[in-house]
C-alpha positions in Angstrom: 89.6 18.5 112.7 88.8 21.1 115.0 85.1 21.7 116.4 83.6 25.3 116.3 81.4 26.3 118.5 78.3 28.6 117.3 77.1 31.6 119.3 74.2 32.8 119.2 73.7 36.4 119.0 71.1 39.1 118.4 71.6 42.5 116.7 70.0 45.9 117.5 70.4 48.7 115.1 70.0 52.0 116.6 69.9 55.8 115.2 72.1 58.4 116.5 70.1 61.0 117.8 72.2 63.9 116.9 73.3 62.2 113.5 70.2 61.3 111.3 71.9 59.3 108.9 74.7 57.5 111.4 73.6 54.0 113.0 75.1 51.9 115.5 74.8 48.2 116.0 74.4 46.8 119.4 75.2 43.0 119.9 73.7 40.9 123.0 74.2 37.1 123.2 71.1 37.2 125.3 69.0 36.3 122.5 65.7 36.6 124.5 66.1 40.0 125.5 63.7 42.6 124.2 65.5 45.5 121.6 65.1 48.3 124.2 66.4 46.1 127.1 69.2 45.7 125.3 69.5 49.4 124.3 69.1 50.4 128.1 72.0 47.9 129.2 74.5 49.2 126.7 73.6 53.0 127.6 74.6 52.0 131.3 77.1 50.1 130.1 78.5 53.5 128.1 77.9 55.8 131.3 80.1 54.0 133.3 82.8 53.6 130.9 82.9 57.7 130.0 82.5 58.4 133.9 85.7 56.0 134.5 87.6 57.4 131.7 86.4 61.3 133.0 87.7 60.1 136.4 90.9 59.3 135.0 91.3 62.4 133.0 90.5 64.4 136.2 93.0 62.6 138.6 95.9 63.5 135.9 94.9 66.8 135.7 95.3 67.2 139.3 98.2 65.4 139.6 99.4 68.0 136.8 98.1 70.8 138.8 99.7 69.4 142.1 103.5 69.4 140.2 102.8 73.1 139.0 102.1 74.0 142.4 105.3 72.5 143.6 107.4 73.7 141.0 105.9 77.2 141.5 106.3 77.4 145.3 
């Protein structure tokens, strides 16, 4: 028989500012954090992820631009 480890987690529901009927469910394994703190931490994480993807996008854009410049010379 396989033992299953139970993991406690907290779910926080957040309404989308732009679409009133849209909700997000954010989970945290730190069940002692306040809802506001979970939302703040998730917001920071999302900002970092968005920034990282933006950097990758612009990095590819610059590489492609360099290729276009080299071809045009």
